[in-house]
N, CA, C and O of each residue as an XYZ file, in Angstrom:
428
protein
N      -6.153    -96.966     36.665
C      -4.635    -97.062     36.147
C      -4.585    -96.456     34.720
O      -5.387    -96.763     33.838
N      -3.620    -95.612     34.576
C      -2.990    -95.024     33.213
C      -4.096    -94.517     32.839
O      -4.413    -94.850     31.697
N      -4.931    -93.718     33.458
C      -6.374    -93.034     33.328
C      -7.653    -94.087     32.937
O      -8.501    -93.810     32.089
N      -7.634    -94.900     33.444
C      -8.865    -95.771     32.901
C      -9.168    -96.445     34.563
O      -8.253    -96.611     35.369
N     -10.701    -96.791     34.870
C     -11.103    -97.199     36.118
C     -11.332    -98.470     35.558
O     -11.801    -98.806     34.471
N     -10.753    -99.337     36.865
C     -10.432   -100.834     36.255
C     -11.061   -101.624     37.732
O     -10.679   -102.761     38.007
N     -11.938   -100.969     38.518
C     -12.720   -101.536     39.473
C     -13.705   -100.805     40.162
O     -13.381    -99.722     40.650
N     -15.113   -101.316     40.306
C     -16.146   -100.538     41.103
C     -16.601   -101.371     42.169
O     -16.880   -102.565     42.063
N     -16.679   -100.447     43.542
C     -17.217   -101.410     44.514
C     -18.489   -100.722     45.150
O     -18.602    -99.496     45.148
N     -19.227   -101.371     45.570
C     -20.547   -100.838     46.152
C     -20.648   -102.058     47.585
O     -20.292   -103.237     47.600
N     -21.286   -101.199     48.713
C     -21.800   -101.774     49.666
C     -23.072   -100.784     50.462
O     -23.009    -99.669     50.979
N     -24.108   -101.665     50.304
C     -24.866   -101.077     51.511
C     -25.246   -101.741     52.573
O     -25.694   -102.872     52.387
N     -25.157   -101.174     54.039
C     -25.243   -101.066     55.124
C     -26.642   -100.875     55.784
O     -27.112    -99.807     55.391
N     -27.336   -101.411     56.498
C     -28.704   -101.089     56.999
C     -28.171   -100.738     58.438
O     -26.986   -100.926     58.715
N     -29.040   -100.237     59.326
C     -28.823    -99.610     60.436
C     -28.152   -100.938     61.456
O     -28.387   -102.033     60.945
N     -27.561   -101.001     62.464
C     -27.241   -102.126     62.941
C     -25.826   -103.120     62.116
O     -25.428   -104.125     62.705
N     -25.284   -102.776     60.980
C     -24.177   -103.148     60.500
C     -24.770   -103.945     59.513
O     -23.970   -104.264     58.634
N     -25.939   -104.384     59.361
C     -26.464   -105.086     58.509
C     -26.085   -104.900     57.147
O     -26.455   -103.814     56.699
N     -25.385   -105.718     56.255
C     -25.025   -105.783     54.811
C     -26.093   -106.165     54.085
O     -26.446   -107.340     54.174
N     -26.768   -105.316     53.284
C     -27.853   -105.828     52.567
C     -27.168   -105.763     50.851
O     -27.824   -106.325     49.974
N     -26.481   -105.396     50.653
C     -25.794   -105.428     49.046
C     -24.494   -105.430     49.287
O     -24.098   -105.061     50.393
N     -23.412   -105.933     48.095
C     -22.298   -105.897     48.451
C     -21.588   -106.811     47.124
O     -21.490   -108.034     47.024
N     -21.171   -105.799     46.225
C     -20.214   -106.597     44.814
C     -19.297   -105.382     44.639
O     -19.421   -104.222     45.031
N     -18.283   -106.032     43.891
C     -17.241   -105.857     43.245
C     -17.327   -105.657     41.663
O     -17.912   -106.644     41.216
N     -17.045   -104.941     40.826
C     -17.214   -105.072     39.368
C     -15.770   -104.860     39.110
O     -15.176   -103.941     39.675
N     -15.054   -105.825     38.119
C     -14.142   -105.960     37.512
C     -13.649   -104.999     36.291
O     -14.642   -104.308     36.063
N     -12.821   -104.684     35.570
C     -13.104   -103.769     34.092
C     -13.722   -104.146     32.615
O     -14.024   -103.444     31.649
N     -13.785   -105.735     32.893
C     -14.708   -106.075     32.094
C     -16.436   -105.783     32.283
O     -17.311   -105.909     31.427
N     -16.542   -105.432     33.455
C     -18.160   -105.391     33.800
C     -18.341   -104.384     34.495
O     -19.373   -104.393     35.165
N     -17.664   -103.475     34.572
C     -18.053   -102.164     35.245
C     -19.360   -101.527     34.809
O     -19.997   -101.700     33.770
N     -19.612   -100.725     35.884
C     -21.404   -100.524     35.311
C     -22.502   -100.872     35.211
O     -23.565   -100.292     34.990
N     -22.041   -102.482     35.492
C     -23.422   -103.362     35.157
C     -24.577   -103.857     36.219
O     -25.421   -104.735     36.036
N     -24.364   -103.020     37.412
C     -25.152   -102.897     38.439
C     -25.833   -102.051     38.634
O     -25.269   -100.970     38.464
N     -27.384   -101.944     39.087
C     -27.898   -100.801     39.099
C     -27.487    -99.738     40.091
O     -27.389    -98.544     39.811
N     -27.254   -100.274     41.275
C     -26.844    -99.108     42.200
C     -25.489    -98.792     42.379
O     -24.614    -99.595     42.055
N     -25.224    -97.637     42.890
C     -23.742    -97.004     43.256
C     -23.333    -96.115     41.969
O     -23.785    -96.156     40.825
N     -22.283    -95.263     42.559
C     -22.079    -94.498     41.321
C     -21.544    -94.675     40.153
O     -21.078    -95.811     40.069
N     -21.356    -93.846     38.897
C     -20.956    -94.141     37.828
C     -19.413    -94.046     38.290
O     -18.959    -93.375     39.217
N     -18.707    -94.921     37.373
C     -17.264    -94.716     37.229
C     -16.752    -93.424     36.564
O     -17.116    -92.793     35.572
N     -15.526    -93.223     37.702
C     -15.263    -91.745     37.105
C     -13.462    -91.917     37.091
O     -12.993    -92.831     37.768
N     -12.711    -91.197     36.467
C     -11.301    -91.188     36.678
C     -10.750    -90.319     38.004
O     -11.345    -89.418     38.595
N      -9.660    -90.777     38.231
C      -8.972    -89.655     39.355
C      -8.678    -87.976     38.872
O      -8.712    -86.972     39.584
N      -8.425    -88.077     37.606
C      -8.924    -86.850     36.916
C      -9.859    -86.188     37.384
O      -9.774    -85.117     37.983
N     -10.873    -86.843     37.112
C     -12.424    -86.475     36.950
C     -12.637    -85.735     38.683
O     -13.060    -84.635     39.040
N     -12.115    -86.948     39.470
C     -12.371    -86.759     40.796
C     -11.746    -85.203     41.535
O     -12.282    -84.376     42.273
N     -10.521    -85.293     40.991
C      -9.755    -83.775     41.388
C     -10.777    -82.503     40.780
O     -10.916    -81.467     41.430
N     -11.468    -82.720     39.456
C     -11.920    -81.883     38.687
C     -13.091    -81.555     39.482
O     -13.115    -80.332     39.624
N     -14.125    -82.142     40.094
C     -14.979    -82.036     40.686
C     -14.994    -81.693     42.114
O     -15.954    -81.042     42.528
N     -13.847    -82.122     43.107
C     -13.355    -81.560     43.995
C     -12.911    -80.138     44.351
O     -13.034    -79.666     45.481
N     -12.305    -79.392     43.145
C     -12.359    -78.176     42.763
C     -13.043    -77.303     42.523
O     -13.008    -76.185     43.037
N     -14.089    -77.874     41.333
C     -14.901    -77.217     41.210
C     -16.419    -77.393     41.840
O     -17.127    -76.403     42.025
N     -16.826    -78.621     42.128
C     -17.997    -78.513     42.769
C     -17.863    -79.018     44.417
O     -18.492    -78.402     45.277
N     -17.236    -79.859     44.677
C     -17.647    -80.685     46.327
C     -16.781    -79.800     47.468
O     -16.891    -80.011     48.676
N     -15.852    -78.715     46.851
C     -15.303    -77.927     47.657
C     -15.535    -76.417     47.456
O     -14.866    -75.659     48.158
N     -16.530    -75.825     46.454
C     -16.711    -74.928     46.150
C     -17.733    -74.292     47.268
O     -18.763    -74.787     47.727
N     -17.144    -73.105     47.537
C     -17.626    -72.472     48.656
C     -19.227    -71.978     48.744
O     -19.765    -71.275     47.888
N     -19.913    -72.518     50.020
C     -21.329    -72.228     49.520
C     -22.001    -72.279     51.271
O     -21.214    -72.826     52.043
N     -23.078    -71.873     51.801
C     -23.317    -71.627     52.765
C     -24.347    -72.774     53.079
O     -24.905    -73.385     52.168
N     -24.619    -73.092     54.667
C     -24.747    -73.967     55.485
C     -24.227    -75.715     55.084
O     -24.944    -76.714     55.037
N     -23.166    -75.628     54.908
C     -22.686    -77.266     54.645
C     -21.354    -77.060     55.613
O     -20.879    -75.989     55.991
N     -20.878    -78.446     55.908
C     -19.575    -78.860     56.636
C     -18.770    -79.400     55.474
O     -19.228    -80.256     54.717
N     -17.477    -78.846     55.342
C     -16.640    -79.407     54.140
C     -15.674    -80.924     54.925
O     -15.282    -80.993     56.090
N     -15.546    -81.745     54.068
C     -14.274    -82.717     54.463
C     -13.449    -83.283     53.288
O     -13.840    -83.495     52.141
N     -12.346    -83.462     53.764
C     -10.954    -83.307     52.695
C     -10.115    -83.831     53.258
O      -9.737    -83.171     54.226
N      -9.417    -85.096     53.064
C      -8.338    -85.510     53.694
C      -7.548    -86.386     52.751
O      -8.144    -87.004     51.869
N      -5.924    -86.491     52.923
C      -5.433    -86.947     51.772
C      -4.163    -88.093     52.783
O      -3.072    -87.916     53.324
N      -4.939    -89.033     52.630
C      -4.138    -90.064     53.456
C      -3.451    -91.223     52.477
O      -2.612    -91.961     52.992
N      -3.725    -91.361     51.354
C      -3.424    -92.014     50.461
C      -2.029    -91.584     49.881
O      -2.008    -91.127     48.738
N      -0.854    -91.703     50.601
C       0.145    -91.231     50.069
C       0.318    -90.063     49.395
O       1.041    -89.919     48.409
N      -0.645    -88.845     50.165
C      -0.828    -87.474     49.703
C      -1.762    -87.144     48.849
O      -2.108    -85.992     48.586
N      -2.394    -88.597     48.182
C      -3.418    -88.596     46.985
C      -4.647    -87.926     47.864
O      -4.538    -87.726     49.074
N      -5.687    -87.644     47.193
C      -7.384    -87.674     48.039
C      -7.742    -88.892     48.434
O      -7.486    -89.967     47.892
N      -8.287    -88.696     49.308
C      -9.097    -90.214     50.193
C     -10.616    -89.716     50.474
O     -11.639    -90.384     50.318
N     -10.530    -88.637     50.839
C     -11.765    -88.097     51.210
C     -12.645    -86.400     51.288
O     -12.589    -85.642     52.256
N     -13.302    -86.178     50.170
C     -13.629    -84.962     49.424
C     -15.024    -84.862     49.110
O     -15.569    -85.432     48.164
N     -15.699    -83.941     50.136
C     -16.875    -83.773     49.915
C     -17.440    -82.726     50.786
O     -16.686    -81.842     51.194
N     -18.851    -82.731     51.158
C     -19.459    -82.150     52.062
C     -20.838    -82.859     52.662
O     -21.406    -83.884     52.285
N     -21.133    -82.032     53.626
C     -22.943    -82.383     54.269
C     -23.237    -81.068     54.505
O     -22.543    -80.126     54.887
N     -24.813    -81.213     54.102
C     -25.737    -79.894     54.077
C     -26.081    -79.651     55.710
O     -26.644    -80.623     56.215
N     -25.911    -78.860     56.345
C     -26.480    -78.694     57.960
C     -27.738    -78.787     58.128
O     -28.120    -78.434     59.244
N     -28.552    -79.155     57.383
C     -30.130    -79.282     57.438
C     -30.196    -81.077     57.287
O     -31.280    -81.643     57.429
N     -29.141    -81.731     57.040
C     -29.420    -83.359     56.542
C     -28.969    -84.307     58.056
O     -27.850    -84.408     58.558
N     -29.937    -84.759     58.403
C     -30.057    -85.854     59.472
C     -29.382    -87.149     59.102
O     -28.947    -87.721     60.102
N     -29.190    -87.703     58.118
C     -28.479    -88.974     58.069
C     -28.243    -89.238     56.554
O     -29.109    -89.114     55.688
N     -26.833    -89.655     56.333
C     -26.470    -90.346     55.025
C     -26.529    -89.180     53.918
O     -27.147    -89.442     52.885
N     -25.987    -88.026     54.041
C     -26.447    -87.547     53.134
C     -24.683    -86.753     52.290
O     -24.688    -85.678     51.689
N     -23.885    -87.299     52.415
C     -22.441    -87.167     52.270
C     -22.807    -87.049     50.605
O     -23.676    -87.688     50.012
N     -21.629    -85.768     49.886
C     -21.745    -85.890     48.394
C     -20.399    -85.264     48.471
O     -19.897    -84.220     48.888
N     -19.944    -86.648     47.732
C     -18.294    -86.053     47.132
C     -17.862    -87.570     46.980
O     -18.575    -88.453     46.504
N     -16.701    -87.709     47.415
C     -16.181    -89.072     47.095
C     -15.421    -89.785     48.410
O     -15.135    -88.986     49.302
N     -15.061    -91.168     48.641
C     -14.469    -91.410     49.644
C     -13.618    -92.588     49.049
O     -14.021    -93.636     48.544
N     -12.409    -92.168     49.229
C     -11.214    -93.579     48.328
C     -10.664    -94.277     49.463
O     -10.097    -93.833     50.461
N     -10.907    -95.308     49.160
C     -10.412    -96.573     50.245
C      -8.836    -96.758     50.532
O      -8.112    -96.698     51.526
N      -8.659    -97.032     49.053
C      -7.209    -97.266     48.583
C      -7.064    -96.797     47.032
O      -7.898    -96.821     46.127
N      -5.576    -96.319     47.048
C      -5.519    -95.681     45.904
C      -3.522    -95.824     45.968
O      -2.728    -95.568     46.873
N      -3.364    -96.252     44.805
C      -1.396    -96.106     44.807
C      -0.986    -95.459     43.520
O      -1.327    -95.769     42.378
N       0.055    -94.206     44.043
C       0.329    -93.929     42.489
C       1.335    -94.631     41.850
O       2.214    -95.287     42.408
N       1.159    -94.452     40.514
C       2.034    -95.259     39.590
C       3.386    -94.849     39.051
O       3.515    -94.062     38.112
N       4.284    -95.364     39.628
C       5.658    -94.615     39.280
C       6.114    -95.570     37.955
O       6.699    -96.654     37.963
N       5.802    -95.051     37.227
C       6.074    -95.378     35.550
C       7.082    -94.110     35.373
O       6.784    -92.917     35.332
N       8.881    -94.967     35.245
C      10.011    -93.871     35.159
C      10.252    -93.818     33.864
O      11.128    -93.040     33.484
N       9.626    -94.526     33.020
C       9.902    -94.096     31.423
C       8.484    -93.638     30.583
O       8.498    -93.793     29.361
N       7.435    -93.156     31.138
C       6.694    -92.321     30.907
C       7.216    -91.311     29.932
O       6.486    -91.213     28.946
N       8.298    -90.509     29.921
C       7.837    -89.508     29.214
C       9.616    -89.726     28.668
O      10.371    -88.782     28.432
N      10.011    -91.303     28.555
C      11.134    -91.395     27.516
C      11.080    -91.950     26.209
O      10.270    -92.838     25.942
N      12.025    -91.412     25.221
C      11.704    -92.233     24.253
C      12.832    -93.035     23.790
O      14.041    -92.806     23.822
N      12.056    -94.187     23.283
C      13.346    -95.198     23.345
C      13.214    -95.770     21.784
O      14.018    -96.601     21.361
């Protein structure tokens, strides 16, 4: 929110759909769990999408979707030689655009 990360969620699922670890961190406890990706802002995600995850390379399949009101929802790639769980990128389950109509106003 406003360039700040306010929540981080992690879930580890084994074959057969068995959840072995699941947690949600709120703003005051971000990055306190050992597993999971470090927090990054939406601006950083778009930067990585453009400059890393969608960079032209051989031997990969690319994924990109913008299902969250036109904002990024899936972006990344999987190398052709990978057999399981090799997605490199980001998957955003839910995101909402903030419409602050007073953002550029002087009061």
